[in-house]
N, C-alpha and C positions, 0 to 999 in steps of 0.2 A: 469409576475412579483411578488413577493413576497411581499407585503407592510403590514406594521405592522398596525392592526387595535383596538390601546388601547389608553385610554382617554389621559393618561400622554405624549405619542408619538405624539399623535396627537397635542397637545398643545405646546410641544415644538420645533415640526415642525411649527408651525404657527408665533410661536414666531421669528422662522429664515425668514420668507418669507419677502421678496424684492418686492415691486411692482413696476413694469412696468408703467408709467404713461405719458410717452410723445407717438406723434405720430409714427409710425416705417413708414419712405418714402426715398428710395433711399438707402437699407441697415444701414442705422441710426435713432437713436431716436433723435426726434425734436421739440419743442414746437409747436402750433398752431400757424399758423401767426397772430392772434389777440390774442394771451397770453391768453385768456380765459380758464377756467376748468369749469368741473361742479364736482359733488359730487359719488362717489359710497355707496351705503349704505350696509350695512348687515342687511336682511330683518329681521334676528332674532331679533335684539334689535335695528336696525332704526340708530345705529351710522355709523358713515364716517369710510370707509376702504382708501378711498384717492381718491385724486385732480385729474381728468384727462383731458386730454387735449380736448379742447372742438372746433373738427377742423371747418372750415368754407368752403366756395367754393373757394377759392384758394388754400387751403391746397388738396383740392381734386384733384386742377387743377395740382400742384407739383406733387399729386401721380399718376395720370393719365400722366405726360409727362414724369417720371420717368419708369414706365410701359411700355409705349413705346418705349423710349430709347432703354431700356434691350431688347426687344421685336425684334425691329428692328436691332438691334447689333447682333442678334444671338448667344449671349453666353449661352441661355439657350433653346430657340427656335429652333436652329440648331445644339444644341449637339446632339451627337451619341447616340440615347436610350441608351444602356450599360451607357454611362456616367451617363444619368440622373437618372437612376436607381441606381448605385453607390453613387451619392449624398441623392439620397431619401432615401435610407437603411441607410446610417450614420447620416441622418436627425431623422430616427425611432431608433437608436439606442441611440440617443442624448433624446427622447423623453421617453425612457423604464427610462433613467437615473433619468429623472426628473419627473416622473408621479405622484410621491405623492405631490408635488408641484403644476402641475397643475391640479390632484385632488380638492387640498385644494384653490387653488385660483379660481374654479368652485361653490365649497361650499359653501365658505363665501359670495361668488358675489350675487348668486343666489338662497339660500337658501336650496340647495340640500343637502340629507341628506348624508356623506362623504361615508359610506358604498357600495351607489351607484355609486360615482364617483369615489372611489375606485376598486370596481367589476366590474361593465357595462359601464361608460364613458368613461373613459380614456382607460382602454383597446380594447374597439372598434375603438375610435379615430385613436390610434395606428395600431390596425390590419387594417383599412383602408385604412392608407397613407403606411402600408408595402404590401396591396394585388395591388393597383394600384401600385406602383413601381415596383412591380415583373411582372404587366402586362406588362409592356412599351415594351421592347424588345421579345414580344410572339404576337402580332398583326401585321398581314401581308396586305399588300395592295393587289388587284385585276386587272388582266387583260379581259378584255372583250373579246368576243366568237366574232370576226369581222373576217373577211376572209384574206388570205394572204397579200394581199395589203397594208392591216393597223395594225399599234398595238394603243393600246386603255387601257392607264393605269388608274386605278381607285385609288384615292389616297385619303388618309385623312392628313389634315395640322392643326396646332394649328389656333385655332380663331385669337388670338391676346390679347387684354387684357379684361380681365373678371372682371366686378363689383359683388360682392359676397356680398349682407346682409343678416345676420344670425340672429336667433332669441335667446333670453333669457332664455330658456327653457333647454336647452342642448349646453352649448357656447362652447364648445372646441367640442363637438362633430359635430353637423351641421357642424362646419368651417371644420372640416378633412373630411366629406362626401363632400365638394365642392372642398377645395385645395387638396385634395390626387388626383381624377381625372385630375383636370384643371392643376395644375405642371406636371402630370405626361403627357399631352400629350403636353407639351413643351409652355404653356402660362404663359404671367405675369398678376398678381391678385393684385387688390386693395378691401381689406376686410373691410366693417364697420362691427364691432361686434354691436349688441345692445347696446343701450344707457347704461344701467342697468347691463352689464356684459363684459366689455372689458379687463379685468386685464386677461385670459389664451389666448387670442388674441394674446395681444402685445407678452406675452410670447413664442406662438408658430413662431412668424415672429423672435424673435430675435435669436431663437435656428434652425432656419432653414438658416438665414445667418450664424452661426457659423459652421452648417454642410458643407456649400460651395456653399450655393445658391447665385448667382449674386446679386449686388447689383439693386434694380429695379424690380425684381424678383414677390416678396412676399411685399406689403405694407399693412399698418392696419393705418385707418383713424377714431378714436372714436367721437363720435358728437351725436347729436341729427337726427332724421330721416328725418324730414321735410326739412333740412338744407343739413346735408351730404348724405343722401342715395336718395335725389333727386337730388342733384348734380352728384352723379354718374350717375342715372338713365338718365338724361338729357344730358351726357355729348356726346359730338360730336366725340370722340375720343376712347369710351370705345366701343369694339364689342359685349360683351354679359353681360347679368345681370342674375345671379344666385340668387334667392329669397326663404328662407322660414319665414313663416310668416301668418299673416291675409288675409284672403281673400279680404278684403277693402283696404289694402293695395298693393297688389296684383294686383289688378283693376286699380289702380295710375300709377302702373309701366308700365303695359302696353301702359296707356295714354300715360307717357312719352316718350316711345319709339317711339309711333306713333307719338306726336310730334317733336322727334328728329332725330335721324338718322335712325329710324326704326330698333334699333339692337334686337337679337335674347333675349327674355326673356325665361326665366324657373323657374315657379312657384310650388312649393311644399306648401299648404296652409291649410285652416282649415279644422275642421271633426266633424263627430258626429256618431259615428264609432257605429254600431249595435254587440250585444253578442246574438247570437240567438239559444236558446237553446230549441231544438225538444222534442217532447214527448219522442221519445226513443234514449235520450242523456245517456251517459254513466256514471258512478259513480258520482252524485252529489258532493263530498268531492272534486273531479278532477275540476269539472265546478266552482264551489265556489270558490277554490284557483287562477284560472284561472282569474275569473269576478272578486275578490277584487284586484287582481296586475294590470289589464287591466285597471281599474277604476280609482285605488287610487296609484298607484306608481308615482312618480315624482309630490306629490300631485297633479294628475289630470292635471296638466299645460304638456300636450301632446296632439299632434294633432290627433294621432292616438288612443286615450284614448277611451277604450271601454264605453263609460256614457252612453248606452241606452240598458239596460239588458232585449231583449224580450224574454220570456220564456213560454211554455207550461202552461197552467194555473192550468193542474193538478199537475204541478210541483214546482209551483212557491212559494206555502208557505213552502215547505220543503227547498228549494233551499234560499230563502230569508234567513230561521234561522239560517243556516247554514254560511251565509254569514257574518252574523251579528256577531256572536260567531266569527269566524274566525277575522274580522274587529278588535272585543274588544283587540285582542292579536297583533296590530300594534301602536307600540308607538308613538305618536307627541309630536314634541319639538325642540330641540336645532339641529341644522343641525351636530353638529362638536360631537353629541353622536354617538358612534357605532351601540346603540342598536335603532335609530330613523332610523322608516321607513317614518314618514311625516314631511318635515320641514315645513319650513313658505311659506306662498304665497311670489312672488315676490317683492310686495310694498304695502302699504296703497293705490292706487286707486286700484289697480286690487280686492285685499280683500275687497273693497267696493262692486266693482261690481260682486263678487262670492255672497256676501251677500244677493244683491238685486235680484239675480236668487234665492236665498233659498226663500226669502220673497214671489219672483211669485208663486214658486211652492207651496208654504200654500195657498195662497190666489186664486190659481186656483183650488182648490181641491183636488192635491197631499196628500197620507196620507205618513207625514213623520214618518220615520221607526226608523230612528237613527240620532243621531247629529243636527245639523243645527246652529252651534250659532261659534260667534268668543270665543278663549280661547286663556289662556293664555297673557292675556292684562298686567302682573305687569312686562313681559319680554321689551315691547316695539316693540314687533316682532308680524307680520302680519299672524297669526295660525289662522286656521280655523277647527271645527271639523271634521271627514270623516261624511259626511253626505247620507243619504240614502231615497229615495221617492219612494214608494209601491202604486198600481192601478193607475198610469202614464198612459194618454191617448197621441197619438201622435199630437195631435193637441197643445199640453201645450208647453208654452215657454220653459220650461227644457226640451222638448223633442225635440225641432226644433233649438234651438238657440247653440252654442259650449261656455260652459260654461270657461272650462279651470280651473277648480276648482277638489276638492275632492267631487265630487257628483256626485250620480248615481240614473237614473232613472230607474222604474222596469216596464215594461210594458206589463201585459198579454196578450196572446194571444190563440186561438182554435185550431188551425191548424197550419200546414204547410205552408198552402199558405198564411193565415192570418200573418204568421210569415216574410214570404219571402216581403208582400206587404206592411209591417209596415218597416220592415230594410230599402226599398228601397226609400218610401216615406219622403225623404229629400233632400235640396240642395246639401249636399255632399256625396262623395264618395270615403273616404281616404284607411279605414280598416274595415275587417270585420272579426268576429269571429263565428265559427259554431259547434255545436255540436250533433253530431248523432251515434250510431252505425250502423248506413247501409250504407256499402260503396257505393253503388249505388244512394242515395239520397245524399250523401258528393258529390259525382260528381256533380249530378243536380243543390243542392242547389249552391253549389260554385260557378257554370257557374251562376245561375241565379243574387245571388249577386252583385248590382253595386258598386265595390268597388278594388282600384288597387291592394290590398293583402286581400285575404280570408286565413285565419288560419283553419284548420278544428282538433278541440278536443284541442286546446290550444290557448292562447294567443299568437301571433308571428307577427314580423315584417319582418321575413325571416332572412336573414343573408347576407354577403358583395358580393356573389352571385349572389342574387335576386334583380331586380329593388324594388325602394320603392318610389309610389307616387299615385297621385287621380285620379279620374274620375270628373264626373262636375264641382263644384264650391271649390273642393279640390287641384286643379292643371292644371296647362297649360301646355303642350308642354313635362316638363322634369321630369326624373327621376333619383335620387339618388341612390346609389350602384352599384355594379354588372359592366360589360364592356358596356351596354348601358351607363352610366353616362359618362366612360371616351368616347366614340363618340358623346357625344354629344359637349363638348368643343372644338371640328375639325370642319372643313371646309372639306364636299367633294366636289374632284377638279376631273374632267376628264382631261386627257392629251392625243391629239389625234393624232397618227403622221402617215404620208405616207412613206409606205416602198416602196424601191426602184425604 
């Protein structure tokens, strides 16, 4: 994609935007059954972008009925793999043609810097759907090694109706991570975007229908999580729920499954990811650049944010100095400015939560080395300075709980063993980063870190070929990305045949 990032062209593109505001059910836009709406706000100024359909239980029922009818009818679920691939690749072409539009929708809706939406989120979203589309006709079923009197086929079949609950921090990208493999496997989906960020999901569904996806296969029901999300998770005709979000809500979804039809639930949850800098770490400029990106990219509103910097005490002061110098080059401000690296937090409530954590860090005795305040109040937006706490210990609140904001805690340690112990002393286990010059130590410590993804001498979540998900309270059962993601949206069946 060749997307222009100049302020004038961005403003011109924003002026042309058309917001889709109704639910998308059975291949068309429809109002909520109650006629109620809720406001979607731009977090940079608090102004209303659009009034979105506030769906209710009846709307979820309509969407699930449409999804079930489509699935049982077989127009998608029983279509030849090559045909599903063809339609999804056409969908990819449409997404590419409208990439700037989708990037702007996410930027406005979530406060995300437009440079990130254009260069990272939307290209990754499109690549995810393309990757899973290409995988469709390259997966083989198996034959078990039976005796000559039997033939045993081991096959994978689409699960059925998949409920998807996606977060506000990466609206299009997290949706793509789920709709790509689920649609590729032949399922029908009912997607609930986060209440704060519904705009891109509605556009994604519309473009899927334009690409030729049959009615009922891709449905979107915006609304409040306590109403729409719970209705999906409790629905007796939903076969599976895929969720990315908080650990607290993940627990509720497991309860809803147990209280309804024992639907499969896959959860990608919170994190308190460590960045472990050992005494023999490579060039500290490299470490600082990765550490800043890990902690403050996307305003720290990232489940795999490297929010704990666990660094050998001998290196700590020099590394903190480099981090502070680099942070001063990161512009905080209007998300539509191509130079902005840190936009507003998602909303006033979340901003207050982040500020309370900063206050807790101060009161518990951590050394505030940078930031710590709300800024740009005159804009009406929810902006918080990039914040760095030094001399943190692992019992402090800012070291234990997920802040989901631009706050980095520096925890000095005195040995490799202590670094690993501190890194693992957490309820979470989504991601970790490790810095060392020693390849043997890299292998040993990476194995010792209890996290779903460990990056060495960089901050990375891998690519589309690698599964993403967490240990402990960072996840349950599932993984996003890779062939493992596509398999989890299928049922495994044995067909046993007597021969002769």
